[in-house]
Wavefront OBJ file of the C-alpha trace (Angstrom):
o trace
v -15.618 -17.040 -35.825
v -12.201 -17.563 -37.371
v -11.997 -20.445 -39.793
v -9.092 -22.905 -39.563
v -6.176 -22.016 -41.827
v -7.389 -18.431 -42.254
v -5.149 -15.568 -41.197
v -7.102 -12.635 -39.776
v -6.009 -9.004 -39.410
v -8.241 -7.250 -36.918
v -7.110 -3.738 -37.862
v -4.263 -1.684 -39.307
v -3.574 1.677 -37.684
v -1.675 4.665 -39.096
v -0.999 7.722 -36.932
v -2.973 10.744 -38.149
v -0.051 12.840 -39.496
v 1.020 9.918 -41.712
v -2.385 9.010 -43.175
v -3.163 9.384 -46.873
v 0.268 8.172 -47.998
v -0.544 4.509 -48.616
v 1.267 3.338 -45.486
v -1.654 1.253 -44.180
v -2.073 -0.484 -47.543
v 1.694 -1.094 -47.745
v 1.789 -2.620 -44.254
v -1.214 -4.836 -45.009
v 0.290 -5.884 -48.368
v 3.649 -6.669 -46.741
v 1.974 -8.861 -44.119
v 0.004 -10.746 -46.787
v 3.175 -11.319 -48.852
v 5.112 -12.520 -45.799
v 2.339 -14.914 -44.822
v 2.014 -16.199 -48.399
v 5.719 -17.041 -48.114
v 4.883 -19.102 -45.032
v 2.234 -21.062 -46.921
v -0.891 -19.195 -45.842
v -3.458 -18.790 -48.603
v -6.631 -17.380 -47.011
v -6.886 -13.979 -45.385
v -9.597 -11.952 -43.644
v -9.608 -8.401 -42.356
v -12.060 -6.137 -40.613
v -12.722 -2.475 -40.096
v -15.254 0.285 -39.771
v -17.620 0.619 -42.738
v -17.378 4.394 -42.255
v -13.607 4.409 -42.804
v -13.390 4.862 -46.578
v -9.582 4.868 -46.589
v -9.339 1.523 -44.782
v -12.027 -0.039 -46.949
v -10.398 1.318 -50.120
v -6.966 -0.004 -49.149
v -8.359 -3.473 -48.461
v -10.350 -3.530 -51.698
v -7.269 -2.391 -53.652
v -5.344 -5.353 -52.233
v -7.989 -7.787 -53.479
v -10.138 -8.244 -50.394
v -13.894 -8.382 -50.996
v -16.750 -7.562 -48.618
v -18.401 -10.859 -47.726
v -20.554 -10.019 -44.710
v -21.749 -7.118 -42.611
v -23.251 -6.971 -39.153
v -24.511 -4.488 -36.604
v -23.092 -4.311 -33.108
v -25.441 -3.538 -30.222
v -23.982 -1.078 -27.755
v -26.763 -0.241 -25.250
v -26.498 3.172 -23.611
v -29.276 2.902 -21.029
v -30.362 0.448 -18.392
v -27.107 -1.458 -17.925
v -25.280 0.826 -15.530
v -22.544 3.381 -15.992
v -20.123 2.700 -18.824
v -22.321 0.162 -20.586
v -21.961 0.358 -24.332
v -20.034 2.807 -26.463
v -22.799 4.433 -28.518
v -23.376 7.989 -27.314
v -26.759 8.053 -29.012
v -25.644 10.946 -31.224
v -25.078 8.692 -34.226
v -26.884 5.557 -35.382
v -24.838 2.366 -35.152
v -22.882 1.638 -38.334
v -22.392 -1.834 -39.776
v -18.874 -3.188 -39.662
v -17.377 -5.075 -42.601
v -15.138 -8.062 -42.946
v -13.562 -9.332 -46.138
v -12.062 -12.490 -47.470
v -9.062 -12.153 -49.721
v -7.319 -14.258 -52.308
l 1 2 3 4 5 6 7 8 9 10 11 12 13 14 15 16 17 18 19 20 21 22 23 24 25 26 27 28 29 30 31 32 33 34 35 36 37 38 39 40 41 42 43 44 45 46 47 48 49 50 51 52 53 54 55 56 57 58 59 60 61 62 63 64 65 66 67 68 69 70 71 72 73 74 75 76 77 78 79 80 81 82 83 84 85 86 87 88 89 90 91 92 93 94 95 96 97 98 99 100
């Protein structure tokens, strides 16, 4: 649930050939600075706990991990196309942070 007066970034995407250059962190930082200029003061972001680059960029910008959860994605018994977990990997917790 999004809190009132909290700006939330669901995700930041960088095309594969451009990754590892700090572009995602720069885009996220630019959006935070722009929104600070508009009077926003609370920020949240999310991502995949298995994406070390995304987590590292958010932590470097001052976000902190404040909660984790598991997402159920059933693969059997609900008909074709139900769920996204192939069963090859265990579900991973997702993370969300709250920034300055």
